[in-house]
C-alpha positions in Angstrom: -15.4 -3.4 -74.6 -18.8 -5.5 -75.4 -19.5 -4.5 -72.2 -18.8 -0.7 -71.8 -20.5 -0.7 -75.4 -24.1 -1.9 -73.7 -23.4 -0.3 -70.7 -23.2 3.1 -72.9 -26.2 1.9 -74.9 -28.4 1.5 -72.1 -27.0 4.8 -70.6 -28.1 6.9 -73.6 -31.0 5.2 -74.5 -32.0 6.6 -70.5 -31.4 10.0 -70.9 -33.0 10.1 -74.3 -36.3 9.0 -72.6 -36.4 6.5 -74.9 -36.2 3.7 -71.5 -38.6 4.1 -70.7 -40.4 6.5 -73.2 -41.7 9.2 -71.3 -45.6 10.1 -72.0 -45.9 14.2 -72.3 -48.2 15.4 -69.2 -51.3 15.1 -70.1 -53.7 18.1 -69.1 -56.5 16.3 -67.7 -53.8 14.0 -64.9 -56.0 14.7 -62.6 -58.3 11.5 -64.2 -55.5 9.6 -63.5 -53.6 11.1 -60.5 -56.1 11.8 -57.6 -55.8 14.4 -55.6 -53.6 15.7 -53.6 -50.8 12.9 -54.9 -49.0 14.2 -57.7 -47.9 10.7 -59.1 -48.9 7.2 -58.8 -46.6 4.1 -58.6 -47.7 0.0 -58.8 -45.0 -2.4 -58.3 -46.2 -5.9 -59.3 -44.1 -9.2 -59.0 -44.3 -12.3 -61.3 -44.6 -15.4 -59.0 -44.2 -18.3 -60.4 -41.5 -20.8 -58.8 -40.3 -23.2 -61.4 -43.0 -22.8 -63.5 -41.7 -20.0 -65.5 -38.5 -21.0 -67.1 -39.7 -25.1 -67.8 -39.5 -24.5 -71.9 -37.0 -22.2 -71.6 -34.5 -22.6 -74.9 -31.7 -20.6 -73.6 -31.1 -23.3 -71.1 -29.5 -26.1 -71.3 -31.1 -27.6 -69.0 -34.2 -26.0 -67.9 -36.1 -28.3 -66.0 -32.8 -28.1 -63.4 -32.6 -24.5 -64.0 -36.4 -23.9 -63.0 -36.0 -25.9 -59.8 -32.9 -24.2 -58.9 -34.7 -20.5 -59.8 -37.8 -22.0 -57.4 -35.7 -22.6 -54.4 -34.4 -19.1 -54.8 -37.7 -17.4 -54.8 -39.0 -19.5 -52.0 -36.3 -17.6 -49.6 -36.4 -14.9 -50.9 -40.3 -14.4 -50.4 -40.5 -13.7 -47.0 -37.8 -11.8 -47.4 -39.9 -9.2 -49.3 -42.9 -9.3 -47.7 -40.9 -7.9 -44.8 -39.5 -5.7 -46.5 -43.0 -4.7 -47.7 -44.2 -4.4 -44.4 -41.1 -2.5 -43.1 -42.0 0.5 -45.8 -45.9 0.1 -46.0 -45.2 -0.9 -49.7 -48.0 -2.8 -51.1 -47.0 -5.2 -54.2 -49.1 -6.9 -56.8 -48.5 -10.5 -56.7 -49.5 -12.3 -60.3 -49.4 -15.5 -59.0 -49.6 -18.8 -61.3 -52.9 -20.3 -60.6 -51.4 -23.9 -59.7 -49.1 -22.4 -56.5 -52.6 -22.2 -55.3 -52.8 -26.3 -55.1 -51.1 -28.4 -51.8 -51.1 -31.2 -53.8 -52.4 -32.5 -57.5 -52.8 -35.8 -59.1 -51.6 -37.3 -62.2 -55.3 -38.5 -64.2 -55.6 -41.4 -66.4 -54.1 -39.9 -69.4 -52.5 -36.4 -68.0 -52.4 -34.0 -65.5 -55.2 -31.1 -64.9 -56.9 -33.2 -67.8 -59.7 -30.0 -67.8 -57.3 -27.7 -68.7 -57.0 -27.4 -73.0 -53.1 -27.2 -74.3 -51.3 -25.0 -76.3 -50.0 -26.7 -79.6 -46.2 -26.5 -80.0 -44.6 -23.2 -80.7 -41.6 -21.4 -80.5 -41.1 -17.4 -79.5 -38.1 -15.4 -78.8 -37.9 -17.2 -75.1 -39.7 -20.3 -75.4 -40.0 -23.7 -77.5 -42.2 -26.3 -76.8 -41.8 -28.8 -79.3 -42.6 -32.1 -77.6 -44.9 -33.9 -75.1 -47.3 -32.1 -73.2 -47.6 -29.1 -71.7 -47.8 -30.8 -68.2 -44.7 -32.9 -68.6 -43.3 -31.5 -65.7 -45.8 -31.2 -63.0 -45.0 -33.6 -60.2 -48.7 -34.4 -59.7 -48.0 -34.2 -55.7 -47.6 -32.1 -53.0 -46.5 -28.5 -51.6 -43.8 -31.0 -49.2 -42.9 -33.2 -51.4 -42.2 -30.4 -54.8 -42.3 -26.8 -52.9 -40.9 -25.5 -56.4 -44.6 -26.4 -58.1 -47.1 -25.4 -55.3 -47.5 -22.7 -53.0 -50.3 -22.2 -50.5 -47.8 -21.4 -47.8 -46.5 -18.5 -49.3 -49.5 -17.0 -50.5 -50.7 -17.7 -46.9 -47.7 -15.5 -45.9 -48.8 -13.1 -48.5 -52.5 -12.5 -47.5 -51.3 -12.3 -43.3 -49.3 -10.0 -44.0 -49.8 -6.1 -42.2 -49.8 -4.7 -46.0 -53.1 -5.0 -48.0 -51.3 -6.7 -50.8 -52.8 -7.8 -54.1 -52.8 -11.7 -55.1 -53.2 -11.3 -59.1 -53.4 -14.0 -61.8 -50.3 -15.1 -64.0 -52.2 -17.8 -65.8 -52.5 -20.9 -64.6 -48.9 -23.2 -66.3 -47.7 -19.9 -67.2 -49.1 -19.9 -70.9 -48.1 -18.0 -73.8 -51.3 -15.8 -74.3 -50.8 -14.0 -77.7 -53.3 -14.4 -79.5 -51.6 -16.6 -82.6 -50.2 -18.8 -79.8 -52.9 -19.1 -77.6 -57.2 -19.8 -78.7 -60.0 -18.0 -76.2 -60.5 -21.5 -75.1 -57.5 -22.6 -74.1 -57.1 -19.1 -71.7 -60.8 -19.3 -70.7 -59.8 -22.6 -69.3 -56.7 -21.5 -67.2 -58.4 -18.5 -66.0 -61.4 -21.1 -64.6 -58.5 -23.2 -63.1 -56.8 -20.2 -61.5 -59.8 -19.2 -59.9 -61.1 -22.5 -59.2 -57.6 -22.9 -57.6 -58.2 -19.5 -55.5 -61.4 -19.9 -54.1 -60.1 -21.5 -51.2 -58.3 -18.4 -50.2 -61.9 -16.7 -50.9 -59.8 -14.5 -53.1 -61.6 -13.2 -56.8 -58.7 -12.4 -58.8 -59.5 -9.2 -61.2 -56.1 -8.1 -62.6 -53.7 -10.2 -65.2 -50.1 -10.2 -65.6 -49.2 -11.7 -69.1 -46.7 -14.6 -68.9 -43.4 -14.4 -70.7 -45.2 -10.9 -71.6 -47.3 -12.1 -74.0 -49.8 -10.2 -74.6 -53.2 -11.1 -76.5 -56.9 -12.2 -76.1 -58.2 -8.7 -73.7 -62.0 -9.6 -75.0 -61.1 -13.3 -72.8 -59.5 -11.2 -69.8 -63.0 -9.1 -70.1 -65.4 -11.9 -70.2 -64.0 -14.0 -67.8 -64.6 -11.0 -64.9 -60.8 -9.0 -65.3 -60.3 -5.4 -64.7 -57.0 -4.8 -65.5 -54.1 -5.6 -66.8 -50.1 -5.3 -66.9 -48.7 -5.4 -70.2 -45.5 -4.9 -71.4 -44.6 -3.8 -75.2 -42.2 -1.2 -74.0 -41.2 0.6 -71.3 -43.1 2.9 -71.1 -43.9 6.5 -68.2 -47.3 7.6 -68.4 -50.7 6.8 -68.2 -53.1 3.9 -68.3 -55.2 3.0 -70.9 -58.8 2.0 -70.8 -60.0 -0.4 -73.9 -63.3 -0.4 -75.4 -64.4 -3.5 -73.8 -63.1 -1.6 -70.4 -60.4 -3.4 -69.5 -57.5 -1.5 -67.7 -54.3 -1.5 -69.3 -51.1 -0.8 -67.0 -48.4 -0.4 -69.3 -44.6 -1.4 -66.9 -42.1 1.5 -67.1 -39.2 -0.7 -65.3 -38.0 -3.8 -64.6 -36.9 -3.3 -60.8 -33.9 -5.9 -60.6 -29.9 -4.8 -60.1 -28.4 -4.1 -63.9 -24.7 -4.9 -63.9 -24.2 -3.1 -67.2 -23.7 -0.5 -63.9 -22.9 0.4 -60.4 -25.1 0.3 -57.4 -25.1 4.0 -57.4 -26.1 4.4 -60.6 -28.5 1.3 -60.7 -30.1 3.4 -57.6 -30.3 6.4 -59.4 -31.9 5.4 -62.3 -35.1 4.6 -60.4 -35.0 7.8 -58.6 -34.6 9.8 -61.4 -38.1 7.9 -63.3 -40.0 8.0 -60.0 -38.8 12.4 -59.7 -40.4 12.2 -63.1 -43.4 10.3 -62.2 -44.2 13.6 -59.3 -43.0 15.8 -61.9 -44.9 14.8 -64.9 -47.8 14.0 -63.0 -47.8 10.3 -63.9 -47.9 6.8 -63.4 -45.1 4.5 -62.7 -45.0 0.3 -63.2 -41.9 -1.8 -61.7 -42.0 -4.8 -61.5 -39.7 -8.1 -60.5 -39.2 -11.4 -60.1 -38.8 -12.5 -56.9 -36.2 -15.1 -58.4 -33.4 -12.4 -58.3 -30.0 -12.1 -57.0 -29.5 -11.2 -53.1 -28.0 -7.5 -54.3 -32.0 -6.6 -55.1 -33.3 -7.8 -51.9 -30.2 -6.6 -49.6 -29.6 -3.1 -51.7 -31.6 -2.1 -54.4 -35.2 -2.7 -53.1 -34.4 -1.4 -50.0 -33.7 1.6 -51.1 -36.4 2.2 -53.5 -38.4 1.5 -51.1 -37.0 3.9 -48.5 -37.1 6.3 -51.3 -40.9 5.6 -52.2 -41.5 5.8 -48.6 -40.3 9.0 -48.4 -42.1 10.5 -50.8 -45.4 9.4 -49.6 -47.1 12.2 -49.4 -46.3 13.0 -53.1 -46.9 9.9 -54.2 -49.9 7.1 -54.4 -48.7 3.6 -53.7 -51.0 1.2 -54.4 -52.2 -2.4 -56.2 -53.6 -2.8 -59.7 -56.5 -3.6 -58.3 -57.0 -0.6 -56.1 -55.9 1.4 -58.8 -57.8 0.2 -61.6 -61.1 0.4 -59.1 -60.2 4.3 -58.6 -60.0 4.5 -62.4 -63.4 2.6 -63.0 -65.3 5.0 -61.0 -63.3 8.1 -61.8 -64.4 7.8 -65.4 -67.8 6.8 -64.6 -68.6 9.5 -62.6 -67.2 11.8 -65.6 -69.9 10.3 -67.9 -72.6 10.8 -65.2 -71.6 14.3 -64.7 -71.3 14.3 -69.1 -75.3 13.1 -69.1 -76.3 15.7 -66.9 
């Protein structure tokens, strides 16, 4: 009975345009949708391995659960890369910075001594109330502790024939909201991520907030980031340029099988959203956790990727970085025109 109630509530919210919330079509939509396309689709992934769930307060054994999810994610990512290649779908991989490392060592006092720590905190999902933030870090190697390092997977993504983007998801999956994270803490995390990414000759420019903990926008802009993905509510609409020139890309829906509905209805919901994106001349931001269940890789993503590919002439399927670059150039050209 409870599942039926939740299913009906979720269905009604979707039908009424509350999840995702549908913004009004803008008369100046060509500022956001390049011709000849009718809509833009960005797919992003939270690439975390074991880092994401180690302070999960809803799980009785969060470290073991983190390891289980990391192994699942390691198994899934090559399949996801192959799926992207099959349908020519680029992904923005929001990557935890520690995953760039092939190894790390314990310092005299604690791991990663140069990274400033969060104070103890608790939010809706996490509880960090004892020890050191890096206590779970094995200070080992990718061969011995593959749940905490992933240079091999990053190379696999970069070697794909598809132009994927590697974005930042913080160095150690911290809470980034202003009440929990100081600018200095985030700066140290961003610096560590970029230093780790240097070995891959990557410049990290897009940021995906860990655990949907949004904040410190000025710090992102100050350290060279051009865009961020937020998730206050699900939105089908348009990006927003903040006063500091940082572009905000709002999530539309998590791309994952919802067991409240049948497979058919799951697929139908995503196709309805994509069709609305085309009809309304809007931007659709879909995202997923690579640690999700097999049904997503075997059924959900292949069908949605096939549907996107079939609508390729109407949709610009791109990455956060590529789309942000286009938006910035478009905005600058518009300003130059107005000046003249």
